[in-house]
C-alpha beads as a LAMMPS data file, in Angstrom:
LAMMPS data file: protein, C-alpha beads

113 atoms
112 bonds

1 atom types
1 bond types

-500.0 500.0 xlo xhi
-500.0 500.0 ylo yhi
-500.0 500.0 zlo zhi

Masses

1 110.0

Atoms # bond

1 1 1 48.487 -308.625 -279.540
2 1 1 44.873 -307.545 -279.218
3 1 1 42.050 -309.583 -280.694
4 1 1 40.285 -306.532 -282.043
5 1 1 39.649 -302.860 -281.721
6 1 1 37.195 -301.456 -279.242
7 1 1 35.911 -297.935 -279.592
8 1 1 34.260 -296.283 -276.621
9 1 1 31.753 -294.022 -278.367
10 1 1 30.629 -292.415 -275.107
11 1 1 34.224 -291.474 -274.265
12 1 1 34.799 -290.203 -277.795
13 1 1 31.681 -288.041 -277.660
14 1 1 32.592 -286.807 -274.153
15 1 1 36.033 -285.803 -275.438
16 1 1 34.372 -283.931 -278.308
17 1 1 32.063 -282.145 -275.871
18 1 1 35.024 -281.203 -273.682
19 1 1 36.990 -279.839 -276.624
20 1 1 33.967 -277.879 -277.841
21 1 1 33.458 -276.342 -274.394
22 1 1 37.153 -275.467 -274.199
23 1 1 37.042 -273.924 -277.677
24 1 1 34.023 -271.805 -276.734
25 1 1 35.631 -270.696 -273.467
26 1 1 38.864 -269.908 -275.279
27 1 1 36.997 -267.842 -277.869
28 1 1 35.201 -265.896 -275.128
29 1 1 38.513 -265.281 -273.356
30 1 1 40.101 -263.998 -276.573
31 1 1 37.144 -261.657 -277.117
32 1 1 37.538 -260.387 -273.564
33 1 1 41.268 -259.894 -274.059
34 1 1 40.655 -258.034 -277.295
35 1 1 38.153 -255.709 -275.616
36 1 1 40.566 -255.028 -272.768
37 1 1 43.625 -254.258 -274.876
38 1 1 41.717 -252.251 -277.461
39 1 1 39.913 -250.283 -274.746
40 1 1 43.179 -248.835 -273.475
41 1 1 43.418 -246.421 -276.381
42 1 1 46.910 -245.182 -277.296
43 1 1 48.779 -244.901 -273.999
44 1 1 52.135 -244.699 -275.786
45 1 1 51.434 -241.178 -277.047
46 1 1 51.592 -239.467 -280.410
47 1 1 55.260 -238.431 -280.476
48 1 1 57.742 -240.174 -282.787
49 1 1 58.792 -242.859 -280.299
50 1 1 55.206 -243.489 -279.235
51 1 1 54.042 -243.717 -282.829
52 1 1 56.766 -246.260 -283.679
53 1 1 55.973 -248.304 -280.601
54 1 1 52.238 -248.064 -281.275
55 1 1 52.604 -249.267 -284.868
56 1 1 54.651 -252.295 -283.793
57 1 1 52.331 -253.004 -280.872
58 1 1 49.200 -252.940 -283.025
59 1 1 50.792 -255.213 -285.634
60 1 1 51.928 -257.767 -283.047
61 1 1 48.616 -257.566 -281.179
62 1 1 46.608 -258.081 -284.368
63 1 1 48.692 -261.137 -285.276
64 1 1 48.471 -262.574 -281.753
65 1 1 44.695 -262.178 -281.611
66 1 1 44.364 -263.820 -285.037
67 1 1 46.453 -266.764 -283.819
68 1 1 44.420 -267.049 -280.606
69 1 1 41.124 -266.977 -282.539
70 1 1 42.486 -269.631 -284.882
71 1 1 43.384 -271.845 -281.908
72 1 1 39.821 -271.611 -280.604
73 1 1 38.455 -272.393 -284.063
74 1 1 40.763 -275.412 -284.320
75 1 1 39.496 -276.748 -280.997
76 1 1 35.909 -276.421 -282.230
77 1 1 36.775 -278.055 -285.553
78 1 1 38.535 -280.943 -283.801
79 1 1 35.479 -281.448 -281.578
80 1 1 33.227 -281.557 -284.647
81 1 1 35.584 -284.045 -286.329
82 1 1 35.505 -286.309 -283.261
83 1 1 31.709 -286.229 -283.299
84 1 1 31.655 -287.012 -287.022
85 1 1 34.112 -289.863 -286.467
86 1 1 31.919 -291.312 -283.727
87 1 1 28.848 -291.011 -285.973
88 1 1 30.667 -292.708 -288.852
89 1 1 31.947 -295.517 -286.636
90 1 1 28.484 -296.057 -285.193
91 1 1 26.953 -296.195 -288.674
92 1 1 29.584 -298.661 -289.902
93 1 1 29.030 -300.879 -286.872
94 1 1 25.262 -300.873 -287.464
95 1 1 25.772 -301.725 -291.140
96 1 1 28.207 -304.528 -290.263
97 1 1 25.836 -305.960 -287.663
98 1 1 23.013 -305.915 -290.219
99 1 1 25.187 -307.665 -292.810
100 1 1 26.204 -310.390 -290.363
101 1 1 22.556 -310.866 -289.357
102 1 1 21.571 -311.282 -293.010
103 1 1 24.305 -313.896 -293.546
104 1 1 22.797 -316.223 -290.954
105 1 1 21.277 -319.435 -292.235
106 1 1 17.608 -320.302 -291.515
107 1 1 18.699 -322.630 -288.691
108 1 1 20.429 -319.736 -286.930
109 1 1 24.019 -320.611 -287.815
110 1 1 26.225 -318.285 -289.777
111 1 1 27.453 -319.287 -293.184
112 1 1 31.030 -320.594 -293.119
113 1 1 33.541 -320.855 -295.905

Bonds

1 1 1 2
2 1 2 3
3 1 3 4
4 1 4 5
5 1 5 6
6 1 6 7
7 1 7 8
8 1 8 9
9 1 9 10
10 1 10 11
11 1 11 12
12 1 12 13
13 1 13 14
14 1 14 15
15 1 15 16
16 1 16 17
17 1 17 18
18 1 18 19
19 1 19 20
20 1 20 21
21 1 21 22
22 1 22 23
23 1 23 24
24 1 24 25
25 1 25 26
26 1 26 27
27 1 27 28
28 1 28 29
29 1 29 30
30 1 30 31
31 1 31 32
32 1 32 33
33 1 33 34
34 1 34 35
35 1 35 36
36 1 36 37
37 1 37 38
38 1 38 39
39 1 39 40
40 1 40 41
41 1 41 42
42 1 42 43
43 1 43 44
44 1 44 45
45 1 45 46
46 1 46 47
47 1 47 48
48 1 48 49
49 1 49 50
50 1 50 51
51 1 51 52
52 1 52 53
53 1 53 54
54 1 54 55
55 1 55 56
56 1 56 57
57 1 57 58
58 1 58 59
59 1 59 60
60 1 60 61
61 1 61 62
62 1 62 63
63 1 63 64
64 1 64 65
65 1 65 66
66 1 66 67
67 1 67 68
68 1 68 69
69 1 69 70
70 1 70 71
71 1 71 72
72 1 72 73
73 1 73 74
74 1 74 75
75 1 75 76
76 1 76 77
77 1 77 78
78 1 78 79
79 1 79 80
80 1 80 81
81 1 81 82
82 1 82 83
83 1 83 84
84 1 84 85
85 1 85 86
86 1 86 87
87 1 87 88
88 1 88 89
89 1 89 90
90 1 90 91
91 1 91 92
92 1 92 93
93 1 93 94
94 1 94 95
95 1 95 96
96 1 96 97
97 1 97 98
98 1 98 99
99 1 99 100
100 1 100 101
101 1 101 102
102 1 102 103
103 1 103 104
104 1 104 105
105 1 105 106
106 1 106 107
107 1 107 108
108 1 108 109
109 1 109 110
110 1 110 111
111 1 111 112
112 1 112 113
């Protein structure tokens, strides 16, 4: 059993940075994909079969792009949450250290129960 919990703030912040970079890259890739697939026009034609295919294709494509954008947004949100968690932990640690410093007796020893 461990004696305590150690939090590596540098590693936590590095993980947040990595997730943020991945989220930004993912978002750029989705934008590129969207430009590519939308730039093709309507290659399926305007006849009945082409129109049916085109309607289904556009609906599925729209949903897929929405899901992909959401995934990128979730990566960015998770990165922000990791950063906020690191900030909160750091603030709590500073507050705890200050409280323990204030509890010390004039001779330098800590108060004991």
